[in-house]
N, C-alpha and C positions, 0 to 999 in steps of 0.2 A: 353466978355471973348474971348481971342485969342484961335484959334484952331491950334494945333500943331500935326504933325506926328513924331513919333520916331521909327526908325528901329534899333534894337539892336542885338548884338551877342557877345557871349563869346567864347574863344578858349582856350583849355588847351592841349598843345602838350605834349605827354608823360603821359597823365592822367592815374593815377593808377600805374605808374612806378616810378622809382627813381628820374629822373630829369625832373620834371614838369615845364613847362614855360607857364604861362597863361596871357591872355589879354582880355580886354573888349572894345568894340566900340559901340558908339551910333551915329546915323545920324538923325539930327533934321531938319524938314522941316516946314517952315512957309511962306505962300504966295509966293511960288516958290523959296525961298531962302533956300539953304541946307548947313548945317555946320556939320562936323564930329568931334567927340571927342573920344579920346582913352586913355587907361591907361594900363601899364604893371603891372601884379598882382603877379609876382613871382610864387610861388608854389601852387597857388589856383587850386582847382578842376574845372572840366568843369561846374558843377552845380553852384559853387561859381562865376565863371566868367560870367555865364549867368545872375545871380542875379545882379552882379556888373554892367553889361552893361546897364540893365534897370535903375538902380539907377543913373549911370553916366549921362544918357540922361536927366532924370527928374531933376537932380541937376543943370543943366544948365539954367533952366527956372527961370527968375527973378520975375515972378508974377504968381498968380494962373491962370491956363489955362485949357482948355478942350483938353485932350490929347488922342490920339490913339497910344498905344504902340504895335508894331508888332514885334514878336519874333518867332524864330523857336524852342524855348524851351517850350515844354508842361509843364515842371516842373514849370517854372516861371508863365506862363499864367494861368494854372489851380490853382496854389497856390494863386496867387493874385486875382483870381476870386472866391476864397473860396471853390473850389472843392477838393483840396488836403490839407492834414494836414501837418504842419511843424514839421518834426521829427528831423531835424538837420540843421546846417548852421544858427543858430539863430542870430549870430552877423551880418551876411550878410543880413538876412531878416530885421533886425532892421534898417539897412542903407536904404533899399528899402522902408520900411514903412515910415521912416522920409522924404525921397525924394518925396513920393507919397502924403503925408498928405494934402497938400493944393490944390491939383488938382482934377478935375473930369476926371477919367481915364477909358478908354475902352481898355481891354486887348484882343489882337487878336493873334492867332497862325497862322504862315505861315510855310508851309512845307519847310524845309531846302534843299538846293542843288536841287531846282526844277526850276531854271532859272529866278526867280524873281530878277530883276536888283538891287533893293535896298538891298535885303537880301544877295545877292551874294557879293555886294560891302562891306557891313559891315563884312561879313565872311572873305573875302580876307584881309581886313585891320587888323582884329583881329588876324588872323593867322600870318601875317607879323610881327606885333608888338610882338607877343609871341615868334616868331623865333629870332627876333633881340634883345629882352630883354629890350626894351625901346619904349616909344611912338614915332611914326614916322610921322612927319608932312606931308611928301610927300604921304605916304599911305592914310592918312586921307583926304588930299586935293583931291587926285585922286578919292576916294570914293564919296566925295561930288560932284565933277565935273561930274562924270559918271551919277549919279542920277539926277542932275540938268538938264543935257543935255537930258536924256531919258524922264523926265517928261515934259520938254519944248516941245519936239517933239510930245508928246502925247496930248498936249493942243490944 
C-alpha cells in the first residue's frame, strides 16, 4: 500500500461577513514528488473550506493508500479522529467521509502560521485562490515547488 502525505488548508476571506470568498488547497507528497490541487469554493465558511481541503486531497488518490493528513484545523482533525461531534456542515462531512472511505488515514494537527514550510505553502495558495476567485495554477505550482525543494534539501 502506497504511503502518501497530504498537507491541506482552507481559507475563507471575509468569513462571517457579507462577501465571503473561500478556497481549499491540498498538497500531496509521494516518494519525493509533490503536487498541489486547489478549488475556489465561493461563499463557504472557514470550517467548510478546511473540510473541503482534506476531501480534495483524498479525492486525488486513485487507489487505496496509507495516508497521513496534516491540517491546521483542529475541527477537521478532532472530528475525523472521533473526538468532536458533527453538529453542522453535514454535506461537507459526507464528502470527506466518501473521500476517506477506502484509505487508512492518520489525522495530524499542525499549528498554523508556525513556520512549517508545507503548511505555510498551502495556506498561501488557499488565500491567493480565495482572493482571485478561481483556482490558480501558478500558486499551486509554486506551493508544490517550494515544498519539493525544502524536502529535497532535508533528505
